[in-house]
C-alpha positions as CSV (number, residue, x, y, z in Angstrom):
1,M,16.5,-125.6,-34.9
2,T,20.0,-124.7,-33.8
3,L,21.6,-126.0,-36.8
4,V,19.4,-124.1,-39.2
5,V,20.2,-120.8,-37.4
6,V,23.9,-121.5,-37.4
7,S,23.6,-122.5,-41.2
8,I,21.8,-119.1,-41.9
9,V,24.4,-117.1,-40.0
10,V,27.3,-118.8,-41.7
11,F,25.6,-118.3,-45.1
12,V,25.1,-114.6,-44.5
13,A,28.5,-114.1,-43.2
14,L,30.0,-115.7,-46.5
15,L,27.6,-113.5,-48.6
16,V,29.1,-110.3,-46.6
17,A,32.6,-111.4,-47.0
18,V,32.1,-112.1,-50.7
19,F,30.5,-108.7,-51.2
20,V,33.1,-106.8,-49.3
21,F,36.0,-108.7,-51.2
22,V,34.5,-108.1,-54.6
23,G,34.0,-104.5,-53.8
24,W,37.5,-104.0,-52.7
25,R,38.9,-105.8,-55.8
26,D,36.9,-103.7,-58.2
27,R,37.8,-100.5,-56.7
28,K,41.6,-101.4,-56.7
29,R,41.2,-102.5,-60.3
30,L,39.2,-99.3,-61.5
31,S,41.6,-96.6,-60.0
32,S,44.1,-95.3,-62.4
33,A,47.0,-92.9,-62.4
34,E,44.6,-90.3,-63.9
35,D,42.4,-90.6,-60.7
36,S,45.4,-90.2,-58.5
37,A,46.5,-87.1,-60.5
38,A,43.1,-85.7,-60.3
39,A,43.0,-86.1,-56.6
40,R,46.4,-84.4,-56.1
41,D,45.5,-81.5,-58.3
42,A,42.2,-81.1,-56.3
43,T,44.1,-81.3,-52.9
44,A,46.6,-78.7,-54.1
45,A,44.0,-76.4,-55.4
46,R,42.2,-76.6,-52.1
47,E,45.3,-75.9,-50.0
48,R,46.3,-72.9,-52.2
49,Y,42.9,-71.5,-51.8
50,A,43.1,-71.9,-48.0
51,A,46.5,-70.3,-48.0
52,E,45.3,-67.3,-50.0
53,R,42.3,-66.8,-47.7
54,H,44.6,-67.1,-44.8
55,V,46.8,-64.3,-46.1
56,V,43.8,-62.0,-46.9
57,Q,42.5,-62.4,-43.6
58,G,45.8,-61.6,-42.0
59,E,46.0,-58.5,-44.0
60,V,42.5,-57.3,-43.0
61,W,43.5,-57.9,-39.4
62,R,46.7,-55.9,-39.5
63,R,44.8,-52.9,-41.1
64,G,42.2,-52.9,-38.2
65,Q,39.3,-53.9,-40.4
66,I,38.1,-56.9,-38.4
67,P,35.0,-58.1,-40.5
68,N,31.7,-58.8,-38.7
69,S,31.0,-62.7,-38.7
């Protein structure tokens, strides 16, 4: 009985390892320079938007017009 349980555990562990390896390999193969450029553009736009909001909030604070949250 112990041999059967150990065999099943080893088999399941190998299946999980193969699934993870194939997923990792395919993800690495499918990423392209275009994906990297799109991610950089999105990050830059997000940071630019955050900086603009920070400036606007600072101006409101300096003028004494504290908005109600």
